[in-house]
C-alpha positions in Angstrom: 43.7 -0.9 2.9 47.5 -0.8 3.2 47.9 -1.7 -0.5 45.6 1.2 -1.4 47.5 3.7 0.7 50.8 2.6 -0.8 49.7 3.1 -4.4 51.1 6.5 -5.2 49.2 6.9 -8.5 45.9 6.1 -6.7 46.7 8.5 -3.9 47.5 11.3 -6.3 44.4 10.7 -8.3 42.2 10.8 -5.2 43.9 14.0 -3.9 43.0 15.6 -7.3 39.5 14.4 -7.1 38.9 15.1 -3.3 41.6 17.4 -2.1 40.0 18.2 1.2 39.0 14.7 2.3 40.4 11.8 4.2 42.0 9.9 1.4 41.9 6.6 3.2 38.1 6.8 3.6 37.6 7.9 0.0 39.8 5.1 -1.3 37.8 2.6 0.8 34.5 3.9 -0.7 35.8 3.5 -4.2 37.2 0.1 -3.3 33.7 -1.0 -2.2 32.2 0.5 -5.3 34.6 -1.8 -7.4 34.0 -4.9 -5.2 30.2 -5.0 -5.0 27.3 -5.1 -7.4 24.7 -2.4 -7.0 22.4 -2.8 -4.0 24.5 -5.4 -2.1 22.8 -5.3 1.3 25.6 -7.3 3.1 28.2 -4.6 2.1 25.7 -1.9 3.0 25.2 -3.3 6.4 28.9 -3.8 7.1 29.7 -0.2 6.0 26.9 1.2 8.0 28.1 -0.5 11.1 31.9 0.0 10.8 32.4 2.7 8.2 33.9 2.1 4.7 37.6 1.9 5.7 37.1 -0.3 8.8 34.6 -2.5 7.0 37.1 -3.1 4.2 39.8 -4.0 6.7 37.4 -6.3 8.6 36.1 -8.1 5.5 39.6 -9.0 4.2 41.3 -9.7 7.5 42.5 -13.2 8.2 42.5 -12.9 12.0 40.6 -15.2 14.2 37.9 -12.7 15.1 37.0 -12.2 11.4 37.0 -15.9 10.8 34.8 -16.6 13.8 32.4 -14.0 12.5 32.4 -15.6 9.1 31.5 -18.9 10.6 28.5 -17.3 12.3 27.4 -15.3 9.3 26.7 -17.4 6.2 25.7 -14.2 4.4 29.1 -12.6 5.0 30.8 -15.9 4.0 28.9 -15.9 0.7 29.6 -12.2 0.2 33.3 -12.7 0.6 33.2 -15.3 -2.1 31.7 -12.7 -4.4 34.0 -9.8 -3.4 37.4 -11.4 -3.2 37.8 -12.2 -6.9 37.3 -8.5 -7.6 39.9 -7.2 -5.0 42.4 -5.3 -7.1 44.3 -2.0 -6.4 44.6 -1.6 -10.2 40.8 -1.7 -10.6 40.4 1.0 -7.8 43.0 3.2 -9.5 41.4 2.8 -12.9 37.9 3.7 -11.5 39.3 7.1 -10.3 41.5 7.9 -13.3 38.9 6.8 -15.9 36.4 9.1 -14.2 38.9 11.9 -14.3 39.3 11.4 -18.1 35.6 12.1 -18.6 35.3 14.8 -16.0 33.1 12.7 -13.7 33.0 13.6 -10.1 32.9 11.3 -7.1 29.9 11.9 -4.9 29.9 10.3 -1.4 27.2 9.9 1.3 27.5 12.9 3.6 28.5 15.3 0.8 26.5 18.5 0.7 25.2 17.5 -2.8 24.4 13.9 -1.8 20.7 13.2 -2.5 19.5 12.1 0.9 16.4 10.6 -0.6 18.7 7.7 -1.7 19.3 6.9 2.0 15.7 5.7 2.1 17.0 2.6 0.4 18.7 1.5 3.7 21.4 -1.1 3.2 20.6 -1.2 -0.5 21.6 2.4 -1.0 24.6 3.1 -3.3 28.0 3.2 -1.7 28.8 6.3 -3.9 27.8 7.9 -7.2 29.7 9.0 -10.3 28.4 12.2 -11.8 29.0 13.9 -15.1 27.5 17.3 -15.1 26.0 19.4 -12.3 25.5 17.3 -9.2 23.4 20.1 -7.7 20.4 19.1 -9.7 20.3 15.9 -7.6 19.2 17.8 -4.6 17.0 20.5 -6.4 13.3 20.2 -5.7 10.8 19.1 -6.8 12.0 16.1 -8.8 9.7 13.9 -10.8 10.7 10.5 -12.2 9.1 9.8 -15.6 9.6 6.3 -17.0 7.9 4.1 -19.6 8.2 1.7 -22.5 11.2 1.7 -24.8 9.0 0.6 -27.7 6.6 3.5 -27.0 3.8 4.7 -29.3 3.3 8.2 -30.7 0.6 8.7 -28.0 3.1 7.8 -25.2 5.9 10.0 -26.5 3.6 12.9 -27.1 2.4 12.8 -23.5 5.9 12.3 -22.1 7.1 15.3 -24.0 4.1 17.5 -22.9 4.3 16.5 -19.3 8.1 16.6 -18.9 8.3 19.9 -20.9 5.6 21.6 -18.8 7.1 20.4 -15.5 10.6 21.2 -16.4 9.6 24.7 -17.7 8.3 25.4 -14.2 11.4 24.2 -12.3 10.8 20.5 -11.8 13.8 18.3 -12.3 13.0 15.4 -14.6 14.5 12.1 -13.6 14.7 9.1 -16.0 16.9 6.3 -17.3 18.2 7.6 -20.6 16.7 4.8 -22.6 14.8 4.9 -25.9 11.1 5.7 -26.0 9.5 7.4 -23.0 12.8 8.1 -21.2 14.3 9.8 -24.2 11.2 11.8 -24.9 11.1 13.1 -21.3 14.8 14.0 -21.3 14.5 15.9 -24.7 11.5 17.8 -23.6 13.2 19.0 -20.4 16.2 20.1 -22.4 14.0 21.7 -25.0 12.6 24.2 -22.4 15.9 24.9 -20.8 15.0 22.7 -17.8 17.1 20.3 -15.7 17.1 16.6 -16.2 18.9 13.6 -14.6 19.8 10.4 -16.5 20.5 7.4 -14.2 22.5 4.8 -16.1 23.0 1.0 -15.6 26.6 1.2 -16.9 29.4 3.6 -16.4 28.9 7.3 -17.1 31.6 7.1 -19.8 29.6 4.6 -21.8 26.7 6.0 -23.8 23.9 3.4 -23.7 22.0 3.1 -25.8 24.6 4.1 -28.3 22.0 6.1 -30.3 21.6 8.4 -27.3 25.3 9.5 -27.2 24.4 13.0 -28.3 21.4 13.2 -25.9 23.4 12.0 -22.9 26.1 14.6 -23.8 23.5 17.3 -23.8 22.2 16.1 -20.4 25.7 16.2 -18.9 26.1 19.8 -20.1 22.9 21.1 -18.5 21.9 18.5 -15.9 23.5 15.3 -14.7 24.4 11.8 -16.0 24.7 9.6 -13.0 25.7 6.0 -12.2 26.6 4.0 -9.1 29.0 1.7 -11.0 32.5 2.7 -12.1 33.5 4.0 -15.5 33.9 1.1 -18.0 31.2 -1.0 -16.4 28.9 -2.5 -19.0 25.1 -2.3 -18.5 23.4 -5.6 -18.0 19.9 -6.8 -17.3 20.6 -7.1 -13.6 22.1 -3.6 -13.4 19.1 -2.1 -15.2 16.8 -3.6 -12.7 19.0 -2.5 -9.8 19.3 1.0 -11.3 15.5 1.3 -11.3 15.5 1.6 -7.5 17.6 4.8 -7.8 15.2 6.3 -10.2 12.3 5.6 -7.8 14.2 6.9 -4.8 15.5 10.1 -6.4 12.1 11.3 -7.5 9.6 12.7 -5.1 7.0 11.0 -7.3 7.2 8.4 -10.1 5.0 8.6 -13.2 4.7 5.7 -15.6 3.7 6.6 -19.2 3.1 3.4 -21.2 4.3 0.1 -19.9 3.7 -3.4 -21.2 2.5 -6.1 -18.9 6.0 -7.2 -17.9 7.8 -3.9 -18.5 10.8 -2.9 -16.5 9.0 0.3 -15.7 6.8 -1.8 -13.4 10.0 -2.7 -11.5 10.6 1.0 -11.0 7.0 1.5 -9.9 7.4 -1.4 -7.4 10.4 0.3 -5.8 8.5 3.6 -5.6 5.6 1.9 -3.9 7.9 0.1 -1.4 9.6 3.4 -0.6 6.3 5.1 0.0 6.8 7.4 -2.9 3.7 8.7 -4.7 3.0 6.7 -7.9 1.1 7.9 -10.9 0.1 6.0 -14.1 -1.2 7.4 -17.3 -4.1 5.4 -18.8 -4.2 4.4 -22.4 -6.5 2.6 -24.8 -7.7 -0.6 -23.3 -6.8 -2.3 -26.5 -3.2 -1.1 -26.3 -0.6 -3.7 -25.1 1.7 -0.7 -24.5 -0.6 0.6 -21.7 -1.4 -2.8 -20.1 1.2 -2.3 -17.4 -0.2 1.2 -16.6 -3.6 -0.3 -16.1 -2.1 -3.0 -14.0 -0.5 -0.3 -11.8 -3.9 1.4 -11.4 -5.6 -1.8 -10.5 -3.0 -3.6 -8.3 -0.5 -1.0 -7.0 -2.9 1.8 -6.0 -1.3 4.1 -8.5 -3.0 7.4 -9.0 -4.5 8.0 -12.5 -2.8 11.1 -13.9 -3.7 12.8 -17.1 -2.4 16.4 -16.7 0.7 18.0 -15.3 -1.4 19.5 -12.6 -2.4 16.0 -11.4 1.3 15.0 -11.5 2.2 17.9 -9.2 -0.5 16.9 -6.8 1.3 13.6 -6.3 3.9 15.3 -4.1 1.4 17.5 -2.4 1.7 20.7 -4.4 -1.5 22.7 -4.3 -2.8 23.4 -7.7 -5.1 26.1 -8.8 -6.0 25.9 -12.5 -7.7 29.2 -13.5 -9.0 27.6 -16.7 -10.7 24.8 -14.8 -14.1 26.6 -14.8 -14.2 27.4 -18.4 -17.5 26.5 -20.0 -17.5 28.4 -23.2 -16.9 25.8 -25.9 -15.0 28.3 -28.1 -12.7 29.2 -25.2 -12.1 25.5 -24.5 -11.1 25.0 -28.1 -8.7 27.9 -27.9 -7.2 26.6 -24.7 -6.7 23.2 -26.3 -4.9 24.9 -29.2 -2.5 26.9 -27.1 1.0 25.5 -26.6 2.7 25.5 -23.2 6.3 25.1 -24.3 6.5 27.1 -27.6 4.5 30.0 -29.0 1.9 30.4 -31.7 0.7 33.4 -33.7 -3.0 34.4 -33.7 -3.3 33.1 -37.2 -1.8 29.7 -36.2 -4.2 29.5 -33.2 -7.1 30.3 -35.5 -6.1 27.4 -37.8 -5.6 25.0 -34.9 -8.9 25.9 -33.1 -11.1 26.4 -36.2 -12.1 29.9 -34.9 -12.1 33.1 -36.8 -9.0 35.3 -36.2 -11.0 38.2 -34.7 -12.7 35.7 -32.3 -9.3 34.3 -31.3 -8.0 37.8 -30.7 -10.9 38.7 -28.4 -10.6 35.4 -26.4 -6.8 35.9 -26.0 -7.4 39.3 -24.5 -9.8 37.7 -22.0 -7.2 35.0 -21.1 -4.4 37.5 -20.8 -6.4 39.5 -18.3 -6.9 36.3 -16.3 -3.1 35.5 -16.5 -3.8 32.3 -18.4 -1.7 33.2 -21.4 1.2 35.6 -22.1 2.1 37.4 -25.3 5.5 38.2 -26.9 6.6 39.3 -30.3 6.9 35.6 -31.4 3.4 34.7 -30.3 1.2 33.4 -27.5 1.8 30.7 -24.9 -0.4 29.1 -22.3 1.1 29.8 -18.9 1.8 26.7 -16.8 -0.2 26.2 -13.6 2.9 26.6 -11.4 3.8 29.9 -13.1 0.3 31.2 -12.4 0.7 30.2 -8.7 
C-alpha cells in the first residue's frame, strides 16, 4: 500500500477519476482488480472480511501473524502464489490511465450506481467494474439477459431481434455478451428502437472483441454501457468468457437462452442463473436442429420455462401481462395481427400484402384494433402496440 500511495502519477490519476473518495481505498480496489482473475473467491473473502486496503496490506505483509495465517490456510498460501507475480505499481497506474484514455469510469461496490444484483455472487462478485457509457443503465429495471449461439440460424436471430426489440421498446434493459450471433442481434435490436442495452465483455473495455463488433460496441457505449471486470488491455480468454457469464446471469432479472448447442457457453450462463435463483427461460426450436439442442436440454434438465413471446419473457420476473389480442378468434384478424410489426410501421397496402387480405378489409380491422388500443397509427403507418405499452 505504501508504494501505491507514493506513486504521484497514480495518485493524480485516481483523484481525477474519483475526486471525492478515499484514494487509498480506491487504489487498493484497483490493485486487487489487477492482481486477481475474475471470480477469485479467496480474494473476495479476504476483502469482505478486512476491506480492500487492509486485505491488501495483510496479504503482502511479511510479519509473523500473516505467516502463521498462511500456514493454517492452504487456500491463502496458494492464492498468494497466484497474486504476487502480478504485484506491480506500474500495472495499477496503467489500469487507471488506460481507462482514462477511453473515458471508462471506475465503478466500485457501494457506489450509487453499483448494481447490487451482482452482490448475490457472494465472494465471487467482482472487485470493481470498468464502464464505458452510462453506468445508470446497470441499475435500471427491469433487465433481461438474452444469450445464445454465436453460430446462430436465421430463426434464432429473427427471434432475438423480435424479443429484444419489443422488450427494449417498452423500457427493458437488454443485457448480453457482445458476441456474434444471438448476442449481436439482441444488442442491435435494442439500439434500433432507441432502447438501452449492456454488453459485458470478457476482456478490457478498450478492446473490441470480436473485432467485427467494434462499431456495434461503440454504439452501445454511446447509448448504453460496455462493461468489464478486468482492466483495460486485458485480452479475452476462454476462462474469462466463462467467468464473465456469471455477471450476465447476475445482472439480469431473468435470463433467456435463444438457440444453444449441446455444449454451448450459453448453458454456462444458464447454470449461473439457476444457481442464483434467477428465472430462466429457453426458446424451443426444431427437434432436428443442433442449434436448439441446448435449449431443449435446459427445458428438460434445468427446469427452464418455455418462452415463445415477449409476454412470456416478462412473466419470468413476475410482471403481470394482459394481452388484449389473446381472445381473438376471427381468422382474418389473426392474420392481420401476425402481419403487424411491433418495432417499425407499415402502411395499409403493405399490411394487405403481408396478410393476404383486401385493403378495405384491412382498413376495417385496423379501426377495430385501434379502438381496442392494440395498434396505433401515425403518418408513416401502423404499428402493433407492445403489451407493456397497453398496460
